[in-house]
C-alpha positions in Angstrom: 6.4 -25.0 -19.9 2.5 -24.9 -20.1 0.6 -28.3 -19.1 -2.5 -27.2 -21.6 -2.8 -27.8 -25.2 -3.9 -24.2 -26.3 -1.1 -22.4 -23.9 1.6 -24.8 -25.1 0.4 -23.9 -28.7 0.9 -20.2 -27.5 4.1 -20.7 -26.0 5.7 -22.2 -28.8 4.7 -19.2 -31.1 6.1 -17.2 -28.8 9.2 -18.9 -28.9 9.4 -19.7 -32.7 10.3 -15.7 -33.0 14.1 -15.1 -32.6 14.8 -12.8 -29.6 15.5 -9.6 -30.9 17.4 -6.8 -29.3 15.3 -3.7 -28.7 15.4 -0.7 -27.4 14.0 0.8 -24.0 10.1 0.9 -24.4 8.9 4.4 -25.0 5.2 4.9 -24.0 5.0 7.5 -26.7 5.8 5.9 -29.8 4.3 2.8 -28.7 1.0 3.8 -28.6 0.2 3.9 -25.1 -1.8 6.9 -23.7 -0.2 9.6 -21.6 0.1 8.4 -17.9 -2.4 10.2 -15.6 -1.6 11.3 -11.8 -1.3 8.6 -9.4 -1.6 8.4 -5.6 2.3 8.8 -4.7 2.1 7.2 -1.0 1.0 4.2 0.8 -2.4 4.6 2.4 -2.9 2.1 4.9 -6.0 2.9 6.3 -7.4 2.4 2.8 -6.1 -1.0 2.0 -8.6 -3.4 3.4 -6.8 -6.3 2.6 -8.4 -9.6 1.9 -7.0 -11.6 4.9 -9.3 -14.5 5.5 -8.1 -17.9 7.1 -9.9 -19.8 4.9 -12.3 -19.3 2.4 -13.9 -22.2 -0.2 -11.7 -24.7 1.7 -8.6 -22.7 0.4 -6.1 -21.9 3.3 -5.3 -18.0 3.1 -3.0 -15.9 5.2 -0.8 -13.3 4.6 2.3 -15.1 3.7 0.4 -17.4 1.6 0.5 -17.9 -2.3 -0.6 -20.4 -4.7 0.8 -21.7 -8.1 -1.2 -23.9 -10.7 -0.8 -27.0 -12.9 -3.4 -28.5 -14.8 -3.5 -31.6 -16.7 -6.8 -33.0 -18.8 -9.1 -33.4 -15.9 -7.7 -31.9 -12.8 -5.9 -29.0 -11.5 -3.1 -29.3 -8.9 -3.0 -26.4 -6.8 0.4 -26.0 -5.0 0.3 -24.4 -1.5 3.5 -22.3 -0.3 4.4 -19.7 2.2 6.8 -17.2 2.0 8.9 -16.4 5.3 11.9 -13.6 4.5 13.8 -15.5 1.7 12.4 -18.9 2.0 9.9 -20.5 0.3 8.1 -23.8 1.3 5.5 -26.0 -0.2 2.9 -27.1 2.1 1.2 -29.5 -0.2 -1.2 -30.1 -3.0 -4.9 -29.5 -3.4 -6.6 -31.4 -6.6 -9.5 -29.3 -8.0 -11.2 -32.0 -10.2 -12.9 -30.1 -13.5 -10.9 -27.2 -13.1 -8.8 -27.7 -16.8 -7.5 -24.6 -17.7 -4.0 -23.4 -16.2 -5.6 -20.0 -14.8 -6.1 -19.0 -11.4 -7.2 -15.9 -9.5 -8.4 -15.2 -6.2 -11.5 -12.9 -5.4 -15.0 -12.7 -4.1 -17.6 -15.0 -5.7 -19.2 -12.9 -8.3 -22.0 -15.2 -9.7 -24.8 -15.1 -6.6 -23.4 -17.7 -4.5 -21.8 -17.4 -1.0 -20.2 -14.1 -0.8 -16.8 -14.9 -0.2 -13.1 -15.4 -2.0 -12.6 -18.1 -3.6 -10.4 -19.6 -7.1 -11.4 -18.8 -10.6 -10.4 -20.0 -13.9 -11.7 -20.8 -17.3 -13.1 -23.7 -19.2 -11.7 -24.4 -22.5 -10.6 -21.0 -22.0 -13.8 -19.2 -22.9 -16.0 -19.7 -20.1 -15.0 -18.6 -16.5 -15.8 -21.0 -13.6 -15.1 -20.9 -9.9 -14.5 -23.3 -7.4 -17.1 -23.5 -4.5 -15.1 -25.6 -1.9 -16.2 -28.8 -3.3 -16.4 -28.8 -7.1 -16.4 -26.6 -10.0 -19.4 -24.4 -10.8 -19.4 -23.2 -14.6 -20.7 -19.8 -15.0 -23.1 -19.0 -17.8 -20.9 -16.2 -19.3 -19.2 -17.3 -22.6 -16.3 -15.2 -24.5 -16.1 -15.3 -28.2 -12.4 -15.4 -27.7 -10.0 -17.0 -25.4 -9.5 -16.1 -21.7 -5.8 -17.0 -21.0 -4.2 -15.4 -17.8 -5.9 -14.6 -14.8 -6.0 -12.1 -12.0 -8.1 -11.1 -9.3 -8.5 -9.5 -5.8 -11.7 -8.2 -3.9 -14.3 -7.7 -6.5 -12.1 -7.8 -9.7 -11.3 -10.2 -11.9 -9.3 -9.9 -15.1 -8.3 -12.1 -18.0 -6.0 -11.2 -21.2 -7.9 -11.7 -24.0 -6.3 -13.5 -27.2 -7.9 -13.8 -30.8 -8.2 -16.9 -32.9 -4.2 -16.6 -33.9 -3.3 -16.5 -30.1 -2.4 -12.9 -30.4 -3.1 -10.9 -27.3 -5.6 -8.3 -28.1 -7.3 -6.5 -24.6 -7.2 -6.7 -20.6 -11.1 -7.3 -19.9 -12.7 -7.6 -16.5 -15.2 -9.8 -15.6 -18.2 -9.1 -13.4 -20.2 -12.5 -12.8 -22.5 -11.6 -15.7 -20.6 -10.0 -18.5 -17.1 -9.9 -19.9 -16.1 -6.2 -20.8 -13.0 -5.0 -22.6 -11.3 -2.1 -20.4 -7.7 -1.8 -22.2 -6.8 -2.5 -25.6 -3.1 -3.6 -26.0 -1.4 -1.6 -28.7 -0.3 -3.7 -32.2 3.4 -5.4 -31.3 3.0 -4.8 -27.8 2.7 -8.5 -26.5 2.4 -9.7 -22.6 5.9 -11.2 -21.5 4.6 -12.9 -18.3 1.9 -15.3 -18.8 -0.4 -13.7 -16.0 -1.9 -10.2 -14.3 -1.6 -9.4 -10.6 -4.3 -7.1 -9.3 -4.2 -5.0 -6.3 -6.7 -4.2 -3.2 -7.9 -1.3 -5.6 -8.6 -3.3 -8.6 -5.8 -2.0 -10.4 -4.3 -4.3 -13.1 -0.2 -5.1 -13.0 1.1 -6.7 -16.0 4.5 -6.9 -17.8 4.7 -6.0 -21.8 7.2 -6.1 -24.6 7.6 -5.9 -28.3 7.8 -8.3 -31.3 6.4 -11.6 -29.4 9.6 -11.7 -27.3 9.8 -12.8 -23.9 12.0 -9.7 -23.0 10.3 -7.6 -20.9 10.5 -3.9 -21.1 7.8 -2.2 -19.2 5.2 -2.7 -16.1 2.1 -1.6 -16.7 -0.8 -0.4 -14.4 -4.3 -0.1 -15.5 -7.3 1.2 -13.2 -10.4 -0.5 -13.0 -11.9 1.7 -15.2 -9.1 1.0 -18.1 -6.9 4.0 -17.6 -3.3 3.6 -17.9 -2.2 4.7 -14.3 1.4 4.0 -14.8 4.4 2.9 -16.8 7.6 1.7 -15.1 10.7 0.8 -17.5 11.5 -3.0 -16.7 14.4 -4.1 -18.9 13.9 -7.9 -17.8 14.7 -11.6 -19.1 11.3 -13.3 -18.6 11.7 -16.3 -20.8 9.2 -18.9 -19.2 7.7 -16.4 -16.6 4.6 -18.4 -15.9 2.9 -16.3 -13.1 3.1 -13.0 -10.8 1.1 -12.2 -7.8 1.0 -9.4 -5.2 1.7 -10.3 -1.9 1.5 -7.9 1.1 2.3 -4.8 -1.1 5.3 -6.6 -3.1 4.9 -7.8 -6.7 6.4 -11.0 -7.6 7.2 -13.1 -10.9 7.1 -16.6 -11.3 10.3 -18.1 -13.4 10.5 -21.6 -14.6 13.1 -24.1 -15.5 13.2 -22.3 -18.7 14.4 -19.4 -17.8 18.2 -19.3 -18.4 19.1 -16.6 -15.9 17.1 -17.1 -12.7 15.2 -20.5 -13.1 12.9 -21.6 -10.5 12.9 -18.8 -8.7 10.4 -16.0 -7.9 11.9 -12.5 -8.1 10.4 -9.4 -6.0 10.3 -6.2 -8.0 11.1 -3.2 -6.0 8.7 -0.1 -7.0 9.4 3.4 -6.3 7.5 6.9 -7.8 9.5 6.2 -10.8 11.2 3.0 -11.1 10.4 -0.5 -11.0 13.7 -3.2 -10.4 14.1 -6.8 -10.0 15.3 -7.8 -6.7 17.1 -10.6 -5.6 15.8 -14.0 -6.6 14.0 -16.6 -4.1 14.4 -19.9 -4.9 11.4 -22.1 -5.3 11.4 -25.7 -4.2 11.5 -28.3 -6.8 11.5 -27.7 -10.6 8.1 -27.7 -11.5 7.0 -24.7 -14.2 3.5 -23.7 -13.2 1.1 -22.0 -15.0 -0.3 -19.4 -12.9 0.3 -17.6 -9.4 -2.3 -15.7 -7.2 -2.5 -14.8 -3.4 -4.9 -13.5 -1.0 -3.1 -10.7 0.4 -1.9 -8.5 -2.6 -1.8 -4.9 -1.1 -0.8 -2.4 -3.7 2.7 -1.6 -3.9 2.3 2.6 -4.2 -1.2 2.5 -3.5 -1.8 3.6 -7.3 -5.7 4.5 -7.8 -7.9 6.3 -9.6 -7.7 10.1 -9.5 -10.6 10.0 -6.9 -9.4 7.5 -4.3 -13.1 5.8 -3.4 -11.3 3.6 -0.5 -11.1 6.8 1.3 -15.2 7.8 1.2 -16.3 6.8 4.8 -19.4 5.3 5.7 -20.6 5.2 9.0 -21.4 4.5 11.7 -20.9 0.7 11.1 -22.5 -0.9 13.0 -25.4 1.3 12.3 -29.0 0.9 13.7 -31.0 3.4 11.6 -29.2 6.2 9.8 -26.2 5.5 7.3 -24.1 8.4 6.3 -21.8 8.0 3.2 -19.1 11.0 3.3 -18.5 12.3 -0.2 -15.3 14.7 0.0 -15.3 14.0 -3.7 -17.1 16.7 -6.7 -18.2 13.7 -8.6 -21.4 11.7 -9.1 -21.1 8.6 -7.4 -23.7 5.4 -6.9 -24.1 3.4 -3.9 -26.0 -0.1 -4.2 -27.0 -2.5 -0.9 -27.3 -6.3 -1.2 -28.1 -8.7 1.1 -26.1 -11.7 2.0 -27.7 -13.4 -1.0 -26.6 -10.8 -3.3 -30.3 -9.4 -3.6 -30.1 -5.5 -4.6 -32.2 -3.4 -1.8 -30.8 -0.1 -2.6 -29.5 1.8 -5.4 -28.9 5.7 -5.3 -27.1 8.4 -7.2 -25.8 11.3 -5.2 -23.1 14.2 -5.5 -22.8 15.6 -2.0 -22.6 13.4 1.4 -25.7 11.6 1.8 -27.7 9.8 4.9 -29.7 6.6 4.0 -32.2 5.5 6.4 -32.1 1.7 7.0 -33.9 1.3 9.9 -36.6 -1.1 8.4 -34.2 -3.5 7.3 -33.7 -6.6 9.5 -30.7 -6.9 11.8 -27.5 -8.6 10.1 -25.0 -8.3 7.4 -25.5 -6.4 4.3 -23.0 -6.1 1.4 -22.5 -2.4 0.0 -20.8 -1.4 -3.6 -19.9 2.4 -4.2 -18.9 3.5 -7.9 -18.2 6.4 -9.9 -18.1 7.2 -13.3 -14.6 6.0 -14.4 -15.2 2.6 -13.1 -13.7 2.9 -9.5 -15.5 0.7 -6.9 -15.2 0.4 -3.2 -16.9 -2.7 -2.1 -17.9 -3.5 1.8 -20.0 -5.2 4.6 -22.1 -3.3 6.9 -23.6 -4.9 10.1 -27.4 -3.7 11.1 -28.0 -3.8 14.6 
C-alpha cells in the first residue's frame, strides 16, 4: 500500500470500484491515435547505456535497481541486485526531506553537476532531486499533481493527475518547465503506479479501463509524444507499485496486495507484436514499495522515433579543431553545445551534414544536445584536446 496520504487516497479511490470483466483493449475504439513505425531490432551501438559505478552517492551497476518507501519526513530507498532469478537486498539509504513516493534516475536537469541522480516531487507538485547529500527543491511548480515518475538520461516524466485524482496525461520535465506530451483518453487509467523510460527517452506504461487495476495494454510513447506502440497485455496488476527497465528487460513490481503473484517482480517478454508476462521472481521481504528505478534501462526493442537520432555520428571524438555531424536524415536538426556548468556555447540549426569549428574552445569536456522537430533528442559528451 502507498505510504503517502495522497497516494493512499488515490489507491483507495481505485479500489472502491468493482473490478469489471472487460474485453481486450482496442486502440481504435478507445481513442488512441494509430500506431506509427517502430525500430524492429535492437541497435546495440546506439544504446549508450547509463552505466555509472556511482553518481550523487547512489550505487549503480548493470544489475542494480531501487525501490522506495516514503514516510512523513524521509524516504527510504532499498538497493537491490538481480542475478538470474535471484533478488538480493543490499541495504537501505535514507534520504531526508524527500517526501513523496516517486523515484526516477536521470541526469541533473537543474544546473547542478552534470550526472545522474534521483528525482521525486515535493507535495506532488514540485520536482526535487537528491544531490548526494540532501534534497534540492526546484523552482518549477505544477498546477496539478505529479504522481509516479520515470527517467533515464536527460528524460524525466510524470503522470499528471487532476484535483479529483484522475490521471490526465504524461508530462515531461526539462529542468525548467513541465510540458504535456501525451493526453490519456477518457476512461483509460494507469494500472501500474509508475513509468519506465528507456535509453532513447521513450516512455513505457501500462493502462486499463474504468478505474480497474486489471491491465490490458502496454503503451510506448516517444519523447515527442508520438504513440509508437501498443501491446495487448491482459494481466492482474492489482497493487502493482512500480515498473522499471533493467538491461533491456521491463519488470513490474507487485506488492503483497496482489492476489496472484504477491511480493514479486514480473519480467515482460516483448516481441514485435506481443508482450507476455514471464515467471515471477520473488522479492525479499513483504514490503510494498511505492516506486522503482534503475540506471541501466536499455530498450527492449529499440523502439524509437521515425528518425533514429542515436545513429547520427559526431566525430572525431576526442576533437582538436573541427567537429563533424553526419546528418544522414532528410530533416532539419539543431545542435546545442554546453560547457560542464550547462552554459550554452553554441546553438545551430542544420539540414545536411555540418562541420563546426571549435578550435578556440579551451581543452576539456563539453556536453551536447542534438534535437529534431518531433521532440527526439540525443545527448552526449565531447572531449576537446
